[in-house]
C-alpha positions in Angstrom: 0.0 0.1 0.0 2.9 2.5 0.7 4.5 1.5 -2.5 1.3 2.3 -4.4 1.0 5.6 -2.5 4.6 6.6 -3.3 4.2 5.8 -6.9 1.1 7.9 -7.2 2.8 10.7 -5.6 5.8 10.5 -7.9 3.8 10.0 -11.1 1.0 12.5 -10.4 3.1 15.4 -8.9 2.3 18.5 -11.0 5.9 19.3 -11.8 8.8 16.8 -12.5 9.7 15.3 -9.2 13.4 15.5 -10.0 13.3 19.2 -10.5 15.1 20.2 -7.4 17.5 17.4 -7.4 18.5 17.9 -11.1 21.4 20.2 -10.2 22.8 17.9 -7.5 22.5 14.9 -10.0 24.3 16.9 -12.6 27.2 17.8 -10.1 27.5 14.0 -9.0 27.6 13.0 -12.6 30.3 15.6 -13.4 32.3 14.5 -10.5 32.2 10.9 -11.8 32.9 11.9 -15.2 35.9 14.1 -14.2 37.3 10.9 -12.6 36.6 8.8 -15.7 34.0 6.7 -14.0 30.5 5.9 -15.5 31.4 8.2 -18.4 28.4 6.6 -20.4 25.9 7.5 -17.7 24.2 10.8 -18.3 21.0 12.2 -17.0 18.8 10.5 -19.7 20.2 7.1 -18.6 19.6 7.9 -14.9 16.0 9.0 -15.8 15.5 5.7 -17.8 16.9 3.5 -15.0 14.9 5.3 -12.4 11.6 4.5 -14.4 12.8 0.8 -14.7 13.4 0.7 -10.8 9.9 2.3 -10.2 8.1 -0.5 -11.8 10.2 -3.7 -10.7 8.2 -3.8 -7.4 4.9 -3.8 -9.2 6.0 -6.5 -11.6 7.2 -8.6 -8.7 4.0 -8.0 -6.7 1.8 -8.7 -9.7 3.8 -11.8 -10.7 3.6 -13.1 -7.1 -0.2 -12.7 -7.1 -0.9 -14.1 -10.5 1.5 -17.1 -10.4 3.8 -18.6 -12.9 1.3 -19.7 -15.3 0.2 -16.2 -16.2 3.1 -14.0 -15.3 2.9 -12.4 -18.7 -0.3 -10.7 -17.6 1.8 -9.0 -14.8 3.8 -7.5 -17.7 0.8 -6.4 -19.7 -0.8 -4.9 -16.6 2.4 -2.9 -16.1 2.4 -1.7 -19.6 -1.2 -0.7 -19.4 -0.6 1.1 -16.0 2.4 3.0 -17.6 0.3 4.0 -20.6 -2.5 5.3 -18.4 0.0 7.2 -16.2 1.7 8.8 -19.5 -1.7 9.7 -20.8 -2.9 11.3 -17.5 0.4 13.3 -17.4 -0.1 14.4 -21.0 -3.7 15.5 -20.5 -3.7 16.9 -17.0 -0.2 17.8 -16.0 1.2 20.3 -18.5 4.5 20.7 -16.7 5.1 16.9 -17.0 6.7 15.2 -20.1 4.8 12.0 -21.3 7.1 9.9 -23.2 7.3 6.5 -25.0 10.5 6.0 -23.3 9.0 6.2 -19.9 6.4 3.5 -21.1 9.2 1.3 -22.4 11.2 1.7 -19.1 8.3 1.1 -16.8 7.4 -2.1 -18.8 10.9 -3.3 -18.7 10.9 -2.8 -14.8 7.6 -4.7 -14.7 9.1 -7.5 -16.8 12.2 -7.7 -14.5 9.9 -7.8 -11.4 7.7 -10.6 -13.0 10.7 -12.5 -14.0 12.0 -12.3 -10.4 8.5 -13.5 -9.2 8.5 -16.5 -11.4 12.1 -17.5 -10.3 11.0 -17.3 -6.5 7.7 -19.2 -7.2 9.7 -21.9 -9.0 12.1 -22.1 -6.1 9.4 -22.0 -3.6 7.6 -24.9 -5.5 10.8 -27.0 -5.5 11.4 -26.6 -1.9 7.9 -27.5 -1.1 8.1 -30.6 -3.2 11.5 -31.8 -1.9 9.9 -31.4 1.8 6.8 -33.5 0.7 9.1 -36.1 -0.8 11.3 -36.2 2.5 8.0 -36.6 4.5 6.7 -39.3 2.2 9.8 -41.3 2.6 9.6 -41.2 6.4 6.0 -42.5 6.3 5.4 -46.2 6.3 3.8 -47.6 2.9 0.1 -47.6 2.8 -1.6 -51.1 3.2 -2.4 -52.9 0.0 -5.8 -52.1 -1.4 -6.5 -55.4 -3.3 -5.9 -57.7 -0.3 -2.6 -59.1 -1.9 0.6 -58.2 0.0 2.7 -58.8 3.1 0.6 -60.2 6.0 -2.3 -61.4 3.8 -3.3 -65.1 3.4 -3.2 -66.4 0.1 -5.3 -69.6 -0.7 
């Protein structure tokens, strides 16, 4: 619930949420570039990666809720949510910038989250099956159902 509230605040804020931090980010990037570190990383890449990171938890949560069989639906829901957000920003928030890049980044984040969810669900299923197999080995075999077996009298 807290995640959903934070996302709504970020995406529906009337002005770009990074407006005040943009100067600080530019100084940090310049400091890194001056030291020949992460020279490929500029503001557009940071913004793209931020949009990816914003939707990873949503893809993860939807993937866990929907399960491994329909994890693709989690990605489609992330795509639909991102398109809805960008359209809302375009129509109602004139100081915000609705872009296709944001939709791509958000959907990529949803995909990453859904893939992590699928991996977690597969791991949990394997662990559960392993525990069930260990329990089955520890139990005595069930009695024969047809009357034939150890301890039965054969005529």
